Structures are given as C-alpha cells and as structure tokens.
All heavy atoms as TSV, in Angstrom:
chain	resi	resn	atom	element	x	y	z
A	1	MET	N	N	-55.088	-112.502	-15.875
A	1	MET	CA	C	-54.753	-111.637	-16.961
A	1	MET	C	C	-56.011	-111.444	-17.791
A	1	MET	O	O	-56.749	-112.388	-18.041
A	1	MET	CB	C	-53.643	-112.288	-17.803
A	1	MET	CG	C	-53.363	-111.596	-19.079
A	1	MET	SD	S	-52.189	-112.457	-20.144
A	1	MET	CE	C	-50.851	-112.729	-19.056
A	2	GLU	N	N	-56.276	-110.222	-18.219
A	2	GLU	CA	C	-57.428	-109.924	-19.059
A	2	GLU	C	C	-56.946	-109.145	-20.270
A	2	GLU	O	O	-56.259	-108.134	-20.135
A	2	GLU	CB	C	-58.454	-109.105	-18.284
A	2	GLU	CG	C	-59.690	-108.792	-19.091
A	2	GLU	CD	C	-60.749	-108.068	-18.279
A	2	GLU	OE1	O	-61.017	-108.509	-17.142
A	2	GLU	OE2	O	-61.272	-107.073	-18.784
A	3	LEU	N	N	-57.304	-109.645	-21.456
A	3	LEU	CA	C	-56.925	-108.989	-22.700
A	3	LEU	C	C	-58.190	-108.588	-23.435
A	3	LEU	O	O	-59.117	-109.383	-23.555
A	3	LEU	CB	C	-56.107	-109.933	-23.588
A	3	LEU	CG	C	-54.850	-110.525	-22.976
A	3	LEU	CD1	C	-54.284	-111.607	-23.874
A	3	LEU	CD2	C	-53.824	-109.439	-22.758
A	4	SER	N	N	-58.211	-107.378	-23.947
A	4	SER	CA	C	-59.346	-106.917	-24.743
A	4	SER	C	C	-58.885	-106.680	-26.165
A	4	SER	O	O	-57.905	-105.962	-26.393
A	4	SER	CB	C	-59.905	-105.615	-24.164
A	4	SER	OG	O	-60.400	-105.839	-22.873
A	5	THR	N	N	-59.580	-107.311	-27.122
A	5	THR	CA	C	-59.230	-107.154	-28.529
A	5	THR	C	C	-60.469	-106.753	-29.314
A	5	THR	O	O	-61.599	-106.997	-28.883
A	5	THR	CB	C	-58.669	-108.457	-29.116
A	5	THR	OG1	O	-59.703	-109.439	-29.133
A	5	THR	CG2	C	-57.489	-108.973	-28.328
A	6	ALA	N	N	-60.251	-106.154	-30.457
A	6	ALA	CA	C	-61.363	-105.721	-31.300
A	6	ALA	C	C	-62.077	-106.925	-31.921
A	6	ALA	O	O	-63.298	-106.970	-31.967
A	6	ALA	CB	C	-60.859	-104.791	-32.390
A	7	LYS	N	N	-61.322	-107.912	-32.393
A	7	LYS	CA	C	-61.921	-109.039	-33.103
A	7	LYS	C	C	-62.281	-110.204	-32.195
A	7	LYS	O	O	-63.294	-110.850	-32.394
A	7	LYS	CB	C	-60.985	-109.528	-34.199
A	7	LYS	CG	C	-60.832	-108.544	-35.329
A	7	LYS	CD	C	-60.056	-109.114	-36.463
A	7	LYS	CE	C	-59.956	-108.105	-37.586
A	7	LYS	NZ	N	-59.313	-108.644	-38.762
A	8	ALA	N	N	-61.470	-110.496	-31.206
A	8	ALA	CA	C	-61.709	-111.668	-30.356
A	8	ALA	C	C	-62.474	-111.334	-29.086
A	8	ALA	O	O	-62.827	-112.225	-28.331
A	8	ALA	CB	C	-60.375	-112.321	-30.001
A	9	GLY	N	N	-62.722	-110.069	-28.827
A	9	GLY	CA	C	-63.419	-109.684	-27.609
A	9	GLY	C	C	-62.490	-109.705	-26.411
A	9	GLY	O	O	-61.281	-109.524	-26.539
A	10	THR	N	N	-63.042	-109.966	-25.244
A	10	THR	CA	C	-62.253	-110.004	-24.016
A	10	THR	C	C	-61.891	-111.446	-23.689
A	10	THR	O	O	-62.742	-112.324	-23.724
A	10	THR	CB	C	-63.039	-109.394	-22.848
A	10	THR	OG1	O	-63.363	-108.047	-23.188
A	10	THR	CG2	C	-62.230	-109.403	-21.574
A	11	VAL	N	N	-60.623	-111.672	-23.392
A	11	VAL	CA	C	-60.119	-112.996	-23.034
A	11	VAL	C	C	-59.551	-112.899	-21.626
A	11	VAL	O	O	-58.730	-112.030	-21.344
A	11	VAL	CB	C	-59.019	-113.461	-24.018
A	11	VAL	CG1	C	-58.451	-114.794	-23.605
A	11	VAL	CG2	C	-59.554	-113.514	-25.439
A	12	VAL	N	N	-60.022	-113.772	-20.741
A	12	VAL	CA	C	-59.535	-113.787	-19.359
A	12	VAL	C	C	-58.808	-115.101	-19.132
A	12	VAL	O	O	-59.356	-116.177	-19.376
A	12	VAL	CB	C	-60.697	-113.642	-18.347
A	12	VAL	CG1	C	-60.173	-113.717	-16.927
A	12	VAL	CG2	C	-61.441	-112.346	-18.593
A	13	ILE	N	N	-57.566	-115.039	-18.676
A	13	ILE	CA	C	-56.721	-116.207	-18.426
A	13	ILE	C	C	-56.251	-116.151	-16.982
A	13	ILE	O	O	-55.759	-115.118	-16.520
A	13	ILE	CB	C	-55.485	-116.216	-19.361
A	13	ILE	CG1	C	-55.885	-116.148	-20.832
A	13	ILE	CG2	C	-54.606	-117.412	-19.073
A	13	ILE	CD1	C	-56.550	-117.375	-21.381
A	14	ALA	N	N	-56.387	-117.266	-16.271
A	14	ALA	CA	C	-55.892	-117.353	-14.896
A	14	ALA	C	C	-54.930	-118.530	-14.795
A	14	ALA	O	O	-55.139	-119.559	-15.427
A	14	ALA	CB	C	-57.051	-117.547	-13.934
A	15	SER	N	N	-53.873	-118.369	-14.031
A	15	SER	CA	C	-52.885	-119.424	-13.878
A	15	SER	C	C	-52.297	-119.367	-12.465
A	15	SER	O	O	-52.041	-118.281	-11.939
A	15	SER	CB	C	-51.771	-119.242	-14.913
A	15	SER	OG	O	-50.838	-120.270	-14.823
A	16	LEU	N	N	-52.085	-120.536	-11.882
A	16	LEU	CA	C	-51.456	-120.636	-10.566
A	16	LEU	C	C	-50.092	-121.299	-10.707
A	16	LEU	O	O	-49.940	-122.252	-11.468
A	16	LEU	CB	C	-52.320	-121.465	-9.615
A	16	LEU	CG	C	-53.683	-120.892	-9.259
A	16	LEU	CD1	C	-54.458	-121.889	-8.417
A	16	LEU	CD2	C	-53.516	-119.581	-8.507
A	17	ALA	N	N	-49.113	-120.789	-9.989
A	17	ALA	CA	C	-47.771	-121.360	-10.006
A	17	ALA	C	C	-47.074	-120.971	-8.705
A	17	ALA	O	O	-47.573	-120.148	-7.930
A	17	ALA	CB	C	-46.984	-120.852	-11.213
A	18	SER	N	N	-45.907	-121.559	-8.491
A	18	SER	CA	C	-45.170	-121.280	-7.259
A	18	SER	C	C	-44.564	-119.874	-7.237
A	18	SER	O	O	-44.278	-119.336	-6.175
A	18	SER	CB	C	-44.078	-122.322	-7.053
A	18	SER	OG	O	-43.189	-122.313	-8.155
A	19	ASP	N	N	-44.377	-119.261	-8.408
A	19	ASP	CA	C	-43.880	-117.884	-8.453
A	19	ASP	C	C	-44.596	-117.122	-9.564
A	19	ASP	O	O	-45.141	-117.708	-10.490
A	19	ASP	CB	C	-42.359	-117.852	-8.646
A	19	ASP	CG	C	-41.928	-118.449	-9.965
A	19	ASP	OD1	O	-42.026	-119.678	-10.123
A	19	ASP	OD2	O	-41.502	-117.681	-10.843
A	20	TRP	N	N	-44.602	-115.807	-9.465
A	20	TRP	CA	C	-45.377	-114.993	-10.395
A	20	TRP	C	C	-44.863	-115.058	-11.823
A	20	TRP	O	O	-45.639	-114.963	-12.763
A	20	TRP	CB	C	-45.443	-113.544	-9.912
A	20	TRP	CG	C	-44.135	-112.797	-9.936
A	20	TRP	CD1	C	-43.224	-112.717	-8.929
A	20	TRP	CD2	C	-43.624	-112.036	-11.015
A	20	TRP	NE1	N	-42.153	-111.954	-9.321
A	20	TRP	CE2	C	-42.373	-111.510	-10.611
A	20	TRP	CE3	C	-44.071	-111.742	-12.297
A	20	TRP	CZ2	C	-41.595	-110.711	-11.434
A	20	TRP	CZ3	C	-43.295	-110.942	-13.112
A	20	TRP	CH2	C	-42.064	-110.441	-12.681
A	21	ARG	N	N	-43.569	-115.237	-12.014
A	21	ARG	CA	C	-43.018	-115.290	-13.373
A	21	ARG	C	C	-43.506	-116.521	-14.128
A	21	ARG	O	O	-43.828	-116.444	-15.304
A	21	ARG	CB	C	-41.484	-115.268	-13.340
A	21	ARG	CG	C	-40.957	-113.936	-12.925
A	21	ARG	CD	C	-39.464	-113.923	-12.889
A	21	ARG	NE	N	-39.006	-112.692	-12.266
A	21	ARG	CZ	C	-37.822	-112.174	-12.450
A	21	ARG	NH1	N	-36.951	-112.778	-13.209
A	21	ARG	NH2	N	-37.492	-111.054	-11.859
A	22	THR	N	N	-43.556	-117.645	-13.447
A	22	THR	CA	C	-44.052	-118.873	-14.074
A	22	THR	C	C	-45.538	-118.738	-14.392
A	22	THR	O	O	-45.990	-119.123	-15.466
A	22	THR	CB	C	-43.804	-120.088	-13.155
A	22	THR	OG1	O	-42.412	-120.170	-12.875
A	22	THR	CG2	C	-44.279	-121.366	-13.802
A	23	ALA	N	N	-46.296	-118.173	-13.465
A	23	ALA	CA	C	-47.722	-117.969	-13.698
A	23	ALA	C	C	-47.953	-117.032	-14.884
A	23	ALA	O	O	-48.810	-117.291	-15.732
A	23	ALA	CB	C	-48.383	-117.406	-12.448
A	24	LEU	N	N	-47.177	-115.977	-14.958
A	24	LEU	CA	C	-47.292	-115.036	-16.070
A	24	LEU	C	C	-46.920	-115.710	-17.391
A	24	LEU	O	O	-47.615	-115.541	-18.400
A	24	LEU	CB	C	-46.413	-113.810	-15.827
A	24	LEU	CG	C	-46.452	-112.741	-16.905
A	24	LEU	CD1	C	-47.854	-112.160	-17.044
A	24	LEU	CD2	C	-45.444	-111.643	-16.599
A	25	ASP	N	N	-45.844	-116.479	-17.403
A	25	ASP	CA	C	-45.404	-117.170	-18.610
A	25	ASP	C	C	-46.472	-118.146	-19.109
A	25	ASP	O	O	-46.784	-118.192	-20.297
A	25	ASP	CB	C	-44.092	-117.909	-18.339
A	25	ASP	CG	C	-43.475	-118.472	-19.595
A	25	ASP	OD1	O	-43.422	-117.754	-20.611
A	25	ASP	OD2	O	-43.037	-119.643	-19.562
A	26	ARG	N	N	-47.059	-118.907	-18.192
A	26	ARG	CA	C	-48.113	-119.851	-18.567
A	26	ARG	C	C	-49.333	-119.113	-19.103
A	26	ARG	O	O	-49.949	-119.524	-20.089
A	26	ARG	CB	C	-48.506	-120.712	-17.375
A	26	ARG	CG	C	-47.464	-121.718	-16.997
A	26	ARG	CD	C	-47.901	-122.490	-15.776
A	26	ARG	NE	N	-46.856	-123.414	-15.334
A	26	ARG	CZ	C	-46.867	-124.048	-14.187
A	26	ARG	NH1	N	-47.876	-123.895	-13.354
A	26	ARG	NH2	N	-45.882	-124.852	-13.866
A	27	SER	N	N	-49.697	-118.032	-18.453
A	27	SER	CA	C	-50.851	-117.253	-18.898
A	27	SER	C	C	-50.624	-116.651	-20.282
A	27	SER	O	O	-51.520	-116.658	-21.121
A	27	SER	CB	C	-51.155	-116.131	-17.901
A	27	SER	OG	O	-51.574	-116.659	-16.680
A	28	MET	N	N	-49.438	-116.145	-20.514
A	28	MET	CA	C	-49.120	-115.569	-21.824
A	28	MET	C	C	-49.171	-116.639	-22.917
A	28	MET	O	O	-49.683	-116.395	-24.012
A	28	MET	CB	C	-47.738	-114.897	-21.802
A	28	MET	CG	C	-47.677	-113.667	-20.931
A	28	MET	SD	S	-48.696	-112.322	-21.537
A	28	MET	CE	C	-47.798	-111.863	-22.976
A	29	GLY	N	N	-48.645	-117.815	-22.627
A	29	GLY	CA	C	-48.694	-118.907	-23.600
A	29	GLY	C	C	-50.118	-119.316	-23.918
A	29	GLY	O	O	-50.488	-119.503	-25.081
A	30	ARG	N	N	-50.935	-119.439	-22.881
A	30	ARG	CA	C	-52.335	-119.818	-23.085
A	30	ARG	C	C	-53.084	-118.724	-23.839
A	30	ARG	O	O	-53.878	-118.995	-24.744
A	30	ARG	CB	C	-53.015	-120.083	-21.749
A	30	ARG	CG	C	-54.390	-120.680	-21.933
A	30	ARG	CD	C	-55.038	-121.059	-20.635
A	30	ARG	NE	N	-54.194	-121.908	-19.814
A	30	ARG	CZ	C	-54.177	-121.893	-18.483
A	30	ARG	NH1	N	-54.971	-121.085	-17.827
A	30	ARG	NH2	N	-53.393	-122.692	-17.810
A	31	ALA	N	N	-52.844	-117.471	-23.508
A	31	ALA	CA	C	-53.496	-116.356	-24.199
A	31	ALA	C	C	-53.109	-116.333	-25.668
A	31	ALA	O	O	-53.962	-116.098	-26.536
A	31	ALA	CB	C	-53.130	-115.036	-23.529
A	32	THR	N	N	-51.862	-116.618	-25.967
A	32	THR	CA	C	-51.404	-116.662	-27.356
A	32	THR	C	C	-52.154	-117.738	-28.134
A	32	THR	O	O	-52.618	-117.496	-29.250
A	32	THR	CB	C	-49.885	-116.930	-27.415
A	32	THR	OG1	O	-49.213	-115.882	-26.722
A	32	THR	CG2	C	-49.388	-117.017	-28.838
A	33	ARG	N	N	-52.298	-118.927	-27.538
A	33	ARG	CA	C	-53.013	-120.016	-28.221
A	33	ARG	C	C	-54.484	-119.679	-28.429
A	33	ARG	O	O	-55.037	-119.897	-29.513
A	33	ARG	CB	C	-52.856	-121.311	-27.439
A	33	ARG	CG	C	-51.441	-121.884	-27.483
A	33	ARG	CD	C	-51.374	-123.275	-26.876
A	33	ARG	NE	N	-51.767	-123.312	-25.476
A	33	ARG	CZ	C	-50.960	-123.052	-24.449
A	33	ARG	NH1	N	-49.703	-122.725	-24.666
A	33	ARG	NH2	N	-51.399	-123.135	-23.202
A	34	VAL	N	N	-55.120	-119.115	-27.404
A	34	VAL	CA	C	-56.540	-118.780	-27.498
A	34	VAL	C	C	-56.773	-117.717	-28.571
A	34	VAL	O	O	-57.669	-117.844	-29.407
A	34	VAL	CB	C	-57.073	-118.295	-26.125
A	34	VAL	CG1	C	-58.439	-117.650	-26.260
A	34	VAL	CG2	C	-57.128	-119.452	-25.150
A	35	LEU	N	N	-55.962	-116.668	-28.560
A	35	LEU	CA	C	-56.136	-115.597	-29.539
A	35	LEU	C	C	-55.823	-116.062	-30.953
A	35	LEU	O	O	-56.504	-115.680	-31.903
A	35	LEU	CB	C	-55.267	-114.392	-29.163
A	35	LEU	CG	C	-55.729	-113.643	-27.923
A	35	LEU	CD1	C	-54.719	-112.561	-27.549
A	35	LEU	CD2	C	-57.103	-113.035	-28.135
A	36	THR	N	N	-54.816	-116.907	-31.109
A	36	THR	CA	C	-54.476	-117.437	-32.428
A	36	THR	C	C	-55.629	-118.241	-32.998
A	36	THR	O	O	-56.033	-118.053	-34.149
A	36	THR	CB	C	-53.203	-118.303	-32.359
A	36	THR	OG1	O	-52.120	-117.489	-31.881
A	36	THR	CG2	C	-52.846	-118.868	-33.717
A	37	ARG	N	N	-56.194	-119.147	-32.187
A	37	ARG	CA	C	-57.337	-119.946	-32.644
A	37	ARG	C	C	-58.531	-119.066	-32.983
A	37	ARG	O	O	-59.197	-119.252	-33.992
A	37	ARG	CB	C	-57.742	-120.958	-31.575
A	37	ARG	CG	C	-56.977	-122.234	-31.614
A	37	ARG	CD	C	-57.672	-123.312	-30.780
A	37	ARG	NE	N	-58.130	-122.865	-29.477
A	37	ARG	CZ	C	-57.448	-122.989	-28.340
A	37	ARG	NH1	N	-56.271	-123.569	-28.336
A	37	ARG	NH2	N	-57.941	-122.555	-27.203
A	38	SER	N	N	-58.793	-118.087	-32.145
A	38	SER	CA	C	-59.931	-117.203	-32.353
A	38	SER	C	C	-59.784	-116.406	-33.650
A	38	SER	O	O	-60.725	-116.297	-34.428
A	38	SER	CB	C	-60.072	-116.256	-31.167
A	38	SER	OG	O	-61.129	-115.372	-31.356
A	39	LEU	N	N	-58.606	-115.874	-33.888
A	39	LEU	CA	C	-58.381	-115.093	-35.100
A	39	LEU	C	C	-58.395	-115.973	-36.345
A	39	LEU	O	O	-58.839	-115.549	-37.405
A	39	LEU	CB	C	-57.071	-114.318	-34.999
A	39	LEU	CG	C	-57.077	-113.203	-33.954
A	39	LEU	CD1	C	-55.697	-112.578	-33.835
A	39	LEU	CD2	C	-58.119	-112.140	-34.290
A	40	GLN	N	N	-57.935	-117.203	-36.244
A	40	GLN	CA	C	-57.988	-118.108	-37.388
A	40	GLN	C	C	-59.429	-118.420	-37.765
A	40	GLN	O	O	-59.762	-118.541	-38.931
A	40	GLN	CB	C	-57.231	-119.399	-37.098
A	40	GLN	CG	C	-55.735	-119.229	-37.127
A	40	GLN	CD	C	-54.989	-120.474	-36.670
A	40	GLN	OE1	O	-55.581	-121.372	-36.077
A	40	GLN	NE2	N	-53.699	-120.514	-36.935
A	41	ARG	N	N	-60.294	-118.566	-36.770
A	41	ARG	CA	C	-61.715	-118.826	-37.047
A	41	ARG	C	C	-62.351	-117.651	-37.771
A	41	ARG	O	O	-63.145	-117.823	-38.671
A	41	ARG	CB	C	-62.465	-119.083	-35.748
A	41	ARG	CG	C	-62.251	-120.443	-35.202
A	41	ARG	CD	C	-63.187	-120.680	-34.011
A	41	ARG	NE	N	-62.568	-121.637	-33.129
A	41	ARG	CZ	C	-62.327	-121.460	-31.853
A	41	ARG	NH1	N	-62.684	-120.350	-31.264
A	41	ARG	NH2	N	-61.741	-122.389	-31.138
A	42	VAL	N	N	-61.989	-116.441	-37.353
A	42	VAL	CA	C	-62.568	-115.237	-37.951
A	42	VAL	C	C	-62.080	-115.055	-39.381
A	42	VAL	O	O	-62.834	-114.641	-40.252
A	42	VAL	CB	C	-62.199	-113.990	-37.102
A	42	VAL	CG1	C	-62.572	-112.711	-37.810
A	42	VAL	CG2	C	-62.870	-114.067	-35.748
A	43	GLN	N	N	-60.835	-115.421	-39.668
A	43	GLN	CA	C	-60.226	-115.141	-40.956
A	43	GLN	C	C	-60.395	-116.254	-41.981
A	43	GLN	O	O	-59.892	-116.140	-43.086
A	43	GLN	CB	C	-58.740	-114.853	-40.777
A	43	GLN	CG	C	-58.492	-113.586	-39.989
A	43	GLN	CD	C	-57.014	-113.355	-39.741
A	43	GLN	OE1	O	-56.187	-114.198	-40.016
A	43	GLN	NE2	N	-56.690	-112.198	-39.216
A	44	LYS	N	N	-61.105	-117.340	-41.655
A	44	LYS	CA	C	-61.276	-118.414	-42.628
A	44	LYS	C	C	-62.011	-117.883	-43.848
A	44	LYS	O	O	-63.058	-117.265	-43.718
A	44	LYS	CB	C	-62.055	-119.581	-42.026
A	44	LYS	CG	C	-61.221	-120.483	-41.189
A	44	LYS	CD	C	-61.985	-121.737	-40.852
A	44	LYS	CE	C	-61.057	-122.680	-40.106
A	44	LYS	NZ	N	-61.730	-123.899	-39.725
A	45	PRO	N	N	-61.480	-118.129	-45.032
A	45	PRO	CA	C	-62.160	-117.645	-46.239
A	45	PRO	C	C	-63.451	-118.427	-46.488
A	45	PRO	O	O	-63.531	-119.617	-46.237
A	45	PRO	CB	C	-61.141	-117.900	-47.343
A	45	PRO	CG	C	-60.290	-118.993	-46.823
A	45	PRO	CD	C	-60.261	-118.830	-45.330
A	46	VAL	N	N	-64.439	-117.732	-46.969
A	46	VAL	CA	C	-65.693	-118.375	-47.335
A	46	VAL	C	C	-65.564	-118.839	-48.776
A	46	VAL	O	O	-65.255	-118.059	-49.666
A	46	VAL	CB	C	-66.874	-117.374	-47.188
A	46	VAL	CG1	C	-68.175	-118.015	-47.638
A	46	VAL	CG2	C	-66.958	-116.879	-45.767
A	47	ARG	N	N	-65.775	-120.124	-48.977
A	47	ARG	CA	C	-65.648	-120.664	-50.328
A	47	ARG	C	C	-66.907	-120.384	-51.125
A	47	ARG	O	O	-68.009	-120.558	-50.643
A	47	ARG	CB	C	-65.393	-122.156	-50.276
A	47	ARG	CG	C	-64.040	-122.455	-49.689
A	47	ARG	CD	C	-63.753	-123.905	-49.834
A	47	ARG	NE	N	-62.413	-124.159	-49.349
A	47	ARG	CZ	C	-61.711	-125.207	-49.687
A	47	ARG	NH1	N	-62.219	-126.112	-50.464
A	47	ARG	NH2	N	-60.505	-125.362	-49.225
A	48	ASP	N	N	-66.688	-120.022	-52.350
A	48	ASP	CA	C	-67.786	-119.738	-53.256
A	48	ASP	C	C	-68.183	-121.026	-53.964
A	48	ASP	O	O	-67.341	-121.724	-54.521
A	48	ASP	CB	C	-67.336	-118.674	-54.262
A	48	ASP	CG	C	-68.463	-118.226	-55.162
A	48	ASP	OD1	O	-69.637	-118.471	-54.811
A	48	ASP	OD2	O	-68.160	-117.620	-56.203
A	49	ARG	N	N	-69.456	-121.353	-53.941
A	49	ARG	CA	C	-69.936	-122.597	-54.552
A	49	ARG	C	C	-69.645	-122.632	-56.046
A	49	ARG	O	O	-69.299	-123.664	-56.600
A	49	ARG	CB	C	-71.430	-122.763	-54.296
A	49	ARG	CG	C	-71.977	-124.050	-54.844
A	49	ARG	CD	C	-73.410	-124.253	-54.361
A	49	ARG	NE	N	-74.100	-125.269	-55.091
A	49	ARG	CZ	C	-73.952	-126.581	-54.886
A	49	ARG	NH1	N	-73.132	-127.000	-53.961
A	49	ARG	NH2	N	-74.631	-127.453	-55.600
A	50	SER	N	N	-69.746	-121.511	-56.739
A	50	SER	CA	C	-69.503	-121.492	-58.181
A	50	SER	C	C	-68.039	-121.807	-58.499
A	50	SER	O	O	-67.735	-122.440	-59.499
A	50	SER	CB	C	-69.901	-120.149	-58.784
A	50	SER	OG	O	-69.137	-119.103	-58.196
A	51	ALA	N	N	-67.122	-121.389	-57.639
A	51	ALA	CA	C	-65.699	-121.701	-57.850
A	51	ALA	C	C	-65.470	-123.197	-57.699
A	51	ALA	O	O	-64.691	-123.797	-58.459
A	51	ALA	CB	C	-64.843	-120.935	-56.862
A	52	LYS	N	N	-66.156	-123.835	-56.747
A	52	LYS	CA	C	-66.017	-125.274	-56.561
A	52	LYS	C	C	-66.554	-126.026	-57.778
A	52	LYS	O	O	-65.953	-126.992	-58.244
A	52	LYS	CB	C	-66.758	-125.707	-55.303
A	52	LYS	CG	C	-66.594	-127.157	-54.969
A	52	LYS	CD	C	-67.314	-127.514	-53.683
A	52	LYS	CE	C	-67.140	-128.983	-53.378
A	52	LYS	NZ	N	-67.866	-129.361	-52.164
A	53	LEU	N	N	-67.673	-125.594	-58.309
A	53	LEU	CA	C	-68.247	-126.224	-59.487
A	53	LEU	C	C	-67.345	-126.079	-60.704
A	53	LEU	O	O	-67.229	-126.989	-61.515
A	53	LEU	CB	C	-69.638	-125.656	-59.777
A	53	LEU	CG	C	-70.711	-125.979	-58.748
A	53	LEU	CD1	C	-71.995	-125.241	-59.083
A	53	LEU	CD2	C	-70.963	-127.474	-58.662
A	54	ALA	N	N	-66.675	-124.948	-60.830
A	54	ALA	CA	C	-65.776	-124.722	-61.960
A	54	ALA	C	C	-64.563	-125.626	-61.896
A	54	ALA	O	O	-64.092	-126.126	-62.913
A	54	ALA	CB	C	-65.335	-123.249	-61.995
A	55	ILE	N	N	-64.074	-125.907	-60.697
A	55	ILE	CA	C	-62.915	-126.780	-60.529
A	55	ILE	C	C	-63.291	-128.220	-60.859
A	55	ILE	O	O	-62.519	-128.943	-61.484
A	55	ILE	CB	C	-62.372	-126.664	-59.088
A	55	ILE	CG1	C	-61.794	-125.275	-58.863
A	55	ILE	CG2	C	-61.310	-127.712	-58.822
A	55	ILE	CD1	C	-61.421	-124.995	-57.419
A	56	CYS	N	N	-64.471	-128.641	-60.453
A	56	CYS	CA	C	-64.906	-130.026	-60.672
A	56	CYS	C	C	-65.256	-130.303	-62.128
A	56	CYS	O	O	-65.284	-131.448	-62.546
A	56	CYS	CB	C	-66.111	-130.337	-59.800
A	56	CYS	SG	S	-65.735	-130.306	-58.037
A	57	SER	N	N	-65.536	-129.290	-62.925
A	57	SER	CA	C	-65.972	-129.491	-64.312
A	57	SER	C	C	-64.828	-129.825	-65.237
A	57	SER	O	O	-63.735	-129.533	-65.108
A	57	SER	CB	C	-66.663	-128.243	-64.837
A	57	SER	OG	O	-67.764	-127.946	-64.034
C-alpha cells in the first residue's frame, strides 16, 4: 500500500497474511499509526522562551 500526503510525504506499507483482507487490515492499521505519529511531530507547538520565563517568575 502506498499513501501520498501533503504533510507526511509518501508512506509505503507492506504486509503479508494468509488472505488479502487480513493483509489489508494490518496495512491500514500500520498506516494509521505511522501517519498519526508523523502528523503529531509536525504539529507540536514551539514553546516561546519568554513565556516560560514569565511562568517561572
């Protein structure tokens, strides 16, 4: 399975199973986890140092 996204780029997932439905289900689950992690990394807020100093004061 190959997925192309704007933010995460291209993700290629391969899975082997005794039938195609199981292989597809496993691939979809793995693709969901990979894309979720990738998007979470991109969306992490950047902390401002001045805001941290204001909280500590």
